[in-house]
C-alpha positions in Angstrom: 113.2 -20.1 14.3 113.0 -20.2 10.5 110.5 -23.0 10.7 108.5 -21.2 13.3 108.4 -18.0 11.3 107.5 -20.0 8.2 104.7 -21.6 10.2 103.5 -18.3 11.5 103.6 -16.8 8.0 101.5 -19.7 6.7 99.0 -19.3 9.5 98.8 -15.5 8.9 98.3 -16.2 5.2 95.6 -18.6 6.0 93.9 -16.2 8.3 94.2 -13.5 5.7 92.7 -15.8 3.1 89.8 -16.7 5.5 89.3 -13.0 6.2 89.2 -12.2 2.5 86.8 -15.0 1.8 84.6 -14.0 4.7 84.6 -10.4 3.6 83.9 -11.4 0.0 81.0 -13.4 1.2 79.6 -10.5 3.2 80.2 -8.1 0.4 78.0 -10.0 -2.0 75.2 -10.4 0.4 72.0 -8.4 -0.6 71.2 -7.8 3.1 72.9 -5.0 4.9 75.6 -6.3 7.2 77.3 -4.2 9.9 80.0 -5.3 12.4 80.0 -3.4 15.7 82.8 -3.6 18.2 82.5 -3.7 21.9 83.2 0.0 22.2 80.2 0.7 19.8 82.5 1.6 16.9 81.4 0.3 13.5 84.1 -2.0 12.3 82.7 -3.1 9.0 79.8 -2.3 6.6 79.1 -4.3 3.4 78.4 -2.5 0.1 74.6 -3.0 0.7 74.8 -1.2 4.0 77.1 1.5 2.6 74.7 2.0 -0.3 71.8 2.8 2.1 73.5 4.6 5.0 76.8 5.7 3.5 80.3 4.6 4.9 80.1 4.8 8.6 83.1 2.7 9.5 85.0 4.0 12.5 82.1 5.9 13.8 80.1 5.4 16.9 76.9 3.5 16.2 75.2 5.4 18.9 75.6 8.6 16.9 74.5 7.1 13.6 71.9 4.4 14.4 70.4 6.1 17.5 67.8 8.7 18.4 68.5 11.7 20.5 69.5 10.8 24.0 71.8 8.1 22.7 69.1 5.5 23.0 70.0 2.9 20.4 67.3 2.2 17.9 68.9 -1.1 17.1 68.5 -2.8 20.5 71.6 -4.9 20.2 73.4 -6.2 23.3 76.9 -4.9 22.6 78.1 -6.1 26.0 77.0 -9.7 25.5 79.6 -12.3 26.0 81.0 -14.2 23.1 78.7 -17.1 24.1 75.6 -15.0 23.5 72.9 -16.4 21.3 71.4 -14.9 18.1 68.2 -12.9 18.4 65.5 -15.5 17.5 62.9 -13.0 16.2 63.1 -10.3 13.6 62.4 -6.8 14.7 61.6 -3.6 12.8 62.7 0.0 13.3 63.3 3.2 11.3 66.8 4.6 10.9 66.7 8.0 9.4 64.4 7.7 6.4 64.9 4.0 6.1 62.7 1.3 7.5 64.6 -1.9 8.3 64.0 -5.4 9.5 67.0 -6.7 11.5 68.5 -9.4 13.7 71.9 -9.7 15.3 74.3 -12.2 16.7 77.3 -11.7 19.0 80.6 -13.5 18.2 84.3 -13.4 18.9 86.7 -12.1 16.2 89.8 -13.9 15.0 91.9 -11.6 17.2 89.8 -12.4 20.2 87.8 -9.2 20.2 84.0 -9.2 20.9 81.8 -8.2 18.1 78.2 -8.0 17.1 77.0 -8.8 13.6 73.9 -6.8 12.6 72.0 -8.0 9.6 69.4 -5.7 8.2 67.0 -5.7 5.3 65.5 -2.6 3.8 61.7 -2.8 4.1 61.0 0.9 3.3 59.2 -0.1 0.1 57.2 -2.8 1.9 56.2 -0.4 4.6 55.2 2.1 1.9 53.0 -0.6 0.3 51.6 -1.5 3.7 50.7 2.1 4.3 49.2 2.3 0.9 47.2 -0.8 1.5 46.1 0.5 4.9 45.1 3.8 3.2 43.4 1.8 0.5 41.7 -0.3 3.1 40.5 2.8 4.9 39.5 4.4 1.6 37.6 1.2 0.7 35.9 1.3 4.0 35.0 4.9 3.5 33.8 4.1 0.0 31.8 1.2 1.2 30.2 3.3 4.0 29.4 5.9 1.4 28.0 3.3 -1.0 26.0 1.8 1.8 24.6 5.2 2.6 23.9 5.8 -1.1 22.2 2.4 -1.4 20.1 3.1 1.7 19.1 6.5 0.2 18.5 4.8 -3.2 16.4 2.1 -1.5 14.4 4.8 0.3 13.9 6.6 -3.0 13.0 3.3 -4.7 10.4 2.6 -2.0 9.0 6.1 -2.5 8.9 5.5 -6.2 7.2 2.1 -5.7 4.6 3.8 -3.5 4.0 6.5 -6.1 3.8 3.9 -8.8 1.3 1.9 -6.8 -0.8 5.1 -6.2 -0.7 5.9 -9.9 -1.6 2.3 -10.8 -4.5 2.4 -8.4 -5.7 5.8 -9.7 -5.3 4.5 -13.3 -7.3 1.4 -12.4 -9.9 3.5 -10.6 -10.1 5.8 -13.6 -10.6 2.8 -15.9 -13.3 1.3 -13.6 -14.9 4.7 -13.2 -15.4 4.8 -16.9 -18.4 2.5 -16.2 -20.1 5.7 -15.1 -21.3 7.4 -18.2 -21.2 11.2 -18.3 -18.8 14.1 -18.6 -20.7 16.7 -16.7 -19.0 18.6 -13.8 -21.1 16.7 -11.3 -20.0 13.3 -12.7 -16.3 14.4 -12.7 -16.7 15.4 -9.0 -18.4 12.0 -8.3 -15.5 10.1 -9.9 -13.0 12.1 -7.9 -15.0 11.5 -4.7 -15.0 7.7 -5.4 -11.3 7.7 -5.9 -10.7 9.5 -2.6 -12.8 7.3 -0.4 -12.6 3.9 -2.0 -9.2 3.1 -0.5 -10.4 3.5 3.1 -12.5 1.2 5.2 -14.9 4.0 6.3 -18.6 3.4 6.1 -20.2 5.1 3.1 -23.8 6.3 2.6 -24.9 6.7 -0.9 -28.0 8.9 -1.3 -30.1 10.0 -4.2 -33.4 9.5 -6.0 -34.5 6.1 -7.2 -32.8 5.2 -10.5 -29.7 7.4 -10.2 -27.3 4.5 -10.1 -26.6 3.9 -6.4 -25.8 0.3 -6.8 -23.3 1.1 -9.7 -21.5 3.5 -7.4 -21.3 0.8 -4.6 -19.9 -1.7 -7.2 -17.2 0.8 -8.2 -16.2 1.7 -4.6 -15.7 -2.0 -3.9 -13.7 -2.6 -7.1 -11.4 0.3 -6.3 -10.9 -0.7 -2.6 -8.3 -2.9 -0.9 -11.1 -5.5 -0.5 -11.7 -5.9 -4.2 -10.7 -9.6 -4.1 -12.7 -10.3 -1.0 -16.4 -11.4 -0.7 -19.1 -8.9 -1.7 -22.8 -9.2 -0.9 -25.7 -7.1 -1.7 -28.9 -6.9 0.4 -32.1 -5.1 -0.5 -33.5 -4.2 2.9 -36.8 -3.1 1.4 -37.6 -6.4 -0.2 -37.1 -8.6 2.9 -39.5 -8.8 5.9 -37.9 -7.3 9.0 -37.8 -10.7 10.9 -36.3 -12.5 8.0 -33.9 -9.6 7.3 -32.5 -9.9 10.9 -31.8 -13.6 10.6 -30.5 -13.2 7.1 -28.0 -10.5 8.1 -26.9 -11.8 11.5 -27.7 -15.5 11.3 -29.5 -17.6 13.9 -29.0 -20.4 16.5 -30.8 -23.7 16.6 -34.3 -23.3 17.9 -34.3 -19.6 17.7 -37.7 -19.8 15.9 -40.0 -22.3 14.3 -38.1 -24.0 11.5 -34.6 -23.1 12.8 -33.4 -26.7 12.8 -29.7 -25.8 13.1 -27.2 -23.0 13.4 -26.8 -20.7 10.4 -24.3 -17.9 9.7 -25.7 -14.6 8.6 -24.4 -12.5 5.7 -22.2 -10.4 7.9 -20.3 -13.5 9.0 -20.2 -14.9 5.4 -18.7 -11.7 4.0 -16.2 -11.3 6.9 -13.1 -9.5 5.5 -15.1 -8.2 2.5 -17.8 -5.7 1.8 -21.6 -5.7 2.2 -24.0 -3.3 0.4 -27.2 -2.5 2.2 -29.6 -1.0 -0.3 -32.8 0.9 0.9 -31.3 1.2 4.4 -33.9 3.8 5.2 -36.6 1.2 5.3 -35.3 -0.9 8.1 -37.2 -1.2 11.4 -36.1 0.3 14.7 -35.0 -3.2 16.0 -32.9 -3.7 12.9 -31.4 -0.2 13.4 -30.3 -1.2 16.9 -28.7 -4.4 15.6 -26.9 -2.6 12.8 -25.6 0.0 15.1 -23.9 -2.7 17.1 -22.1 -3.9 14.0 -20.9 -0.4 13.1 -19.9 0.6 16.6 -18.3 -2.6 17.9 -17.6 -4.7 14.8 -19.7 -7.6 16.2 -23.0 -9.4 15.6 -25.2 -11.6 17.7 -27.2 -14.3 16.0 -30.9 -14.5 16.5 -31.5 -16.6 19.6 -27.9 -16.3 20.7 -26.1 -14.3 23.4 -22.4 -14.5 22.3 -21.0 -11.6 20.3 -19.1 -12.6 17.1 -16.4 -10.3 15.9 -16.4 -9.4 12.2 -14.4 -7.2 9.8 -16.8 -6.0 7.2 -16.9 -2.7 5.3 -20.5 -1.4 5.1 -21.8 0.6 2.1 -25.4 1.7 2.5 -27.8 3.4 0.1 -31.2 5.1 0.4 -33.5 7.4 -1.4 -35.0 8.4 1.9 -34.1 11.8 3.5 -32.5 10.3 6.6 -32.0 13.6 8.3 -35.7 14.3 8.0 -36.5 10.7 9.2 -34.3 11.4 12.3 -36.3 14.6 13.0 -39.5 12.7 12.6 -38.3 10.1 15.1 -38.3 7.3 12.5 -34.5 6.8 12.3 -31.9 6.6 15.1 -29.7 9.6 15.3 -26.6 7.6 16.4 -27.0 5.2 13.5 -27.4 8.1 11.1 -24.1 9.5 12.3 -22.4 6.0 12.0 -23.7 5.6 8.4 -23.1 9.1 7.3 -19.3 9.2 7.8 -18.9 9.7 4.1 -21.9 10.7 2.1 -21.9 10.4 -1.7 -25.0 12.1 -3.2 -26.0 11.2 -6.7 -27.6 14.0 -8.6 -30.9 13.3 -10.5 -30.7 13.2 -14.3 -32.6 16.4 -14.7 -29.7 18.2 -12.9 -27.1 16.9 -15.4 -28.9 16.8 -18.7 -25.6 17.3 -20.5 -25.0 13.6 -19.8 -28.3 12.4 -21.4 -26.7 12.2 -24.9 -23.8 10.1 -23.7 -26.1 7.8 -21.7 -28.6 7.4 -24.6 -25.8 6.6 -27.0 -24.4 4.0 -24.5 -27.8 2.3 -24.1 -28.4 2.3 -27.9 -25.0 0.5 -28.5 -25.8 -2.0 -25.7 -29.3 -2.9 -26.8 -28.7 -2.9 -30.6 -26.2 -5.7 -29.9 -28.6 -7.5 -27.6 -31.5 -7.2 -30.0 -29.4 -7.5 -33.1 -30.6 -4.3 -34.6 -28.7 -2.0 -37.1 -29.3 1.3 -35.5 -26.6 3.8 -36.5 -27.5 7.1 -34.9 -30.0 9.1 -32.9 -31.8 11.9 -35.0 -31.7 15.4 -33.6 -35.5 15.4 -33.1 -35.1 12.3 -30.8 -32.2 14.0 -28.9 -34.3 17.1 -28.4 -37.2 15.1 -27.0 -34.8 13.3 -24.6 -33.4 16.7 -23.4 -36.8 18.2 -22.9 -38.1 15.3 -20.8 -37.9 15.8 -17.0 -36.9 12.1 -16.2 -38.6 11.5 -12.9 -37.3 7.9 -13.0 -33.7 9.1 -13.8 -31.2 6.8 -15.5 -33.4 3.7 -15.1 -36.3 5.4 -16.9 -33.9 6.6 -19.7 -32.6 3.0 -20.1 -36.2 1.7 -20.3 -37.1 4.3 -22.9 -34.1 3.5 -25.1 -34.4 -0.3 -24.6 -38.1 -0.1 -25.8 -37.3 2.2 -28.7 -34.5 0.0 -30.0 -36.7 -3.1 -29.7 -39.6 -1.4 -31.5 -37.5 0.3 -34.2 -37.9 -0.9 -37.8 -35.3 1.3 -39.3 -31.6 2.0 -38.9 -32.5 4.9 -36.6 -35.1 5.6 -33.9 -38.1 7.5 -34.9 -40.7 9.6 -33.1 -43.1 6.6 -33.2 -40.6 4.4 -31.4 -40.2 6.8 -28.4 -42.5 6.3 -25.5 -42.2 8.1 -22.1 -43.5 6.7 -18.8 -46.0 9.1 -17.3 -47.6 8.9 -13.8 -51.3 9.0 -13.6 -52.3 12.4 -12.1 -55.0 12.3 -9.5 -58.4 13.6 -10.7 -59.5 17.0 -9.4 -60.9 17.0 -5.9 -64.4 18.1 -7.0 -64.7 15.5 -9.7 -63.5 12.8 -7.4 -66.0 13.7 -4.7 -68.8 13.7 -7.3 -67.7 10.2 -8.4 -67.8 9.1 -4.7 -71.3 10.6 -4.1 -72.6 8.8 -7.2 -71.8 5.5 -5.4 -74.3 6.3 -2.7 -77.1 3.8 -2.8 -75.1 1.4 -4.9 -72.3 0.5 -2.5 -72.1 0.3 1.3 -70.3 3.0 3.3 -67.6 0.4 4.1 -67.0 -0.3 0.4 -67.0 3.4 -0.5 -64.6 4.1 2.4 -62.3 1.2 1.4 -62.1 2.4 -2.3 -61.4 5.9 -1.1 -58.6 4.6 1.2 -57.2 2.5 -1.6 -57.0 5.4 -4.0 -55.2 7.5 -1.3 -52.6 4.8 -0.7 -52.0 4.3 -4.5 -51.7 8.1 -5.0 -49.2 8.4 -2.1 -47.1 5.5 -3.3 -47.0 6.9 -6.8 -46.0 10.3 -5.5 -43.1 8.6 -3.6 -42.0 6.3 -6.4 -43.2 3.2 -4.5 -41.3 3.8 -1.3 -43.5 2.3 1.4 -41.5 3.9 4.3 -42.0 7.4 3.0 -45.7 6.8 2.2 -46.2 5.4 5.7 -44.6 8.5 7.1 -46.8 10.9 5.1 -50.0 8.9 5.9 -49.0 8.8 9.6 -49.4 5.1 9.9 -46.9 2.3 10.7 -45.0 0.6 8.0 -46.4 -2.8 8.9 -49.9 -1.5 9.0 -49.5 0.0 5.6 -48.2 -3.3 4.2 -51.3 -5.0 5.6 -53.7 -2.5 3.9 -51.7 -2.9 0.6 -52.1 -6.7 0.8 -55.8 -6.3 1.5 -56.3 -4.0 -1.5 -53.9 -6.0 -3.8 -51.5 -3.1 -4.1 -47.9 -3.9 -5.2 -45.2 -1.3 -4.5 -42.9 -3.0 -7.0 -45.4 -2.4 -9.8 -45.8 1.3 -8.8 -42.1 1.8 -8.5 -40.4 2.9 -11.7 
């Protein structure tokens, strides 16, 4: 018996030693360790678990680690047999105010009792960080959405600013180019503003005004200020080209269309496709040309002479005339539909006599130009010269003023222009009717009736052309003859409209 007691005592001591070692090991573990008996009573808690939850030993785990209704938050199988396996995956839950990550393993105690070891790790701080990160992520997403919205608004604002800058640049460029137009009068300021308004569009423009007022200059400025400034630009004087030649020149021709048409040729409208064409003296074109031009303006297409196939073109048309087209329409000399197509935007140039406040600026400009061209040292215009310039009626407008200044600078022998250097162009006034008839009657007996009649007809034509500044169309209208017939008479009498025209 002594030996048996001694052996039992040793065994008990060994068990106690193992228990102490086992508990010491559990006590120093940073994880929270809880031992739960089969009857759900907490058998043991290590210091880490007691620090977090307090000492719950001897208490029912269902009343400490469970929600209302006794549903265990720690889903541990208390009733597992001793041979149960450890939970393979970690799970998370919240006990009171503490978030934990846990696993458990069933085992059999040294006294044969069935226990569950619950190992937990406090993840409250990690969860807090995760929530903060989630909140930060949500905030970042909100911030990004806000920034994206701000960037879109900023981009829209930037685009608006770019558009405004481009408009200002265009206006500044137009203003700079409009400086080529000399004059500060109200009419010139209105003209510059008008050019700035219409230049950017592709609308057809009709420039009207007396000869010498600068219609070609305005056409140049409109083209320079337009979106087609870098595209082709052609100028055609409709008055200086025969009608048949004008049609083939503008619209082109097919091979064999007429004698000498050895091959196909593009017209100016095709050549200038995408650009601008300036049709000067548009009021002088024939009815056939009017019909062809109407097709261009209406349908954007041309048909070559001798051809049947329409050719699409994209050309902006700027036309100019010193003819009163409205009156020409009333007189049946100009098509009404073409007039409306041409007169979408009308820019009327005032004669120089209606803006005499610009004469000094124009004269100064021409003096500076021609003193450099002729290498003259002319410094100023005397008041007497300026007064004479202001008193003149300028029937030839700016062209006449330029001719007068050019001649004066060339003839000047001093550093300024004198009265002797200034010469004005004057038209020859017709002799009184009675004197002229007397002159005609004096020819009786010396010349035949045919010669006298021819001379009389020649003087009438010259007088009519001088009155209308060399414009054959207007002269033909007033004389009630066809334009072609008037040209034939002018050729027979040796009359040149270019010489008569100022």
